[in-house]
C-alpha positions, 0 to 999 in steps of 0.5 A: 149250175144249169137251170133247165126248167126255170119258173114262170116269171109271174109277169105278163110278157116276161120270161125266165130262162137259163142265162147264157154266155151269149147274153154277156154283151147285152148284160154288160150294156145295161150294167155299164149304166151308172144308175144301174150299179150306183146302189150295188157292189158291181164293179165292172170295167168291161164285158170280160169281167162277167166271164168268171160269173159265166164260168161259175154258172157252168159248174155242176157242183151243188153249191154253184151259183144259179142265174136266169135271164129275164127276157122281154118275150115280144122283143126276145131281149135280155132285160135283167137277170136273177139268181142265187149265189153263196149256195149252201148245200149243208144249210139248204140256203142261198142268197138271191140277187137280181138286176134290171135294165132301166127301161123296165124299172117301175113296172113291178117286174123285179117284184114279180120275178123275185117272188116267183124265183123265191117260191121256185127255190123253196119248191124246186131246190128245197131250200129252207132260207133265201137271203138278200143283202142290199146296199143301204142306199138301194131303196128300190131293192128294199121295196122289192124284197119287202113286197116279196115277203122278205123280212129285215134282219139287220145292218151288216156294217162294212160287209162288202167292198163297193168299188173300193170302199166298205159298204153297209148292207141290210140283210133280208131273208125269207124262210120256207115255212113248209119245212118246219123252219120258224119264220121268226 
């Protein structure tokens, strides 16, 4: 689903915009770096493996995924992506996912963008719950989610295949307390 009015990134010099097919080569370039995907379930072999994701982004269904480009404003380069999948219109919930090129790690960009996009999901999309699943070895993502106010909800054993092997994932979530939902 197209995002015509993405939120402010919450980080100086970084902007958010709709992810476009033309971003595919730059996205694949950093997703092909082993350190980037080591603690994720990404399993890409070539840039064409991203085509189904771009196809899904063009759907107008209310449950279609949404994904934004994270852009270095000075250079105009794609440096990451963030968005939602597993969108439930009925339950008013979705799962957040993000990635960032290694040259931008350790600066607080992922935390700022995650916080901004989560707040946008509550205010713009009207969602009650945003959740995240994190491979149990992905300590950086754990830290991002905790910084953004996501609470740990438990371990999902053998939840998702990780390059052919069942992986254990930690579940985190934030609830939109403005909807009357319990944060507990």
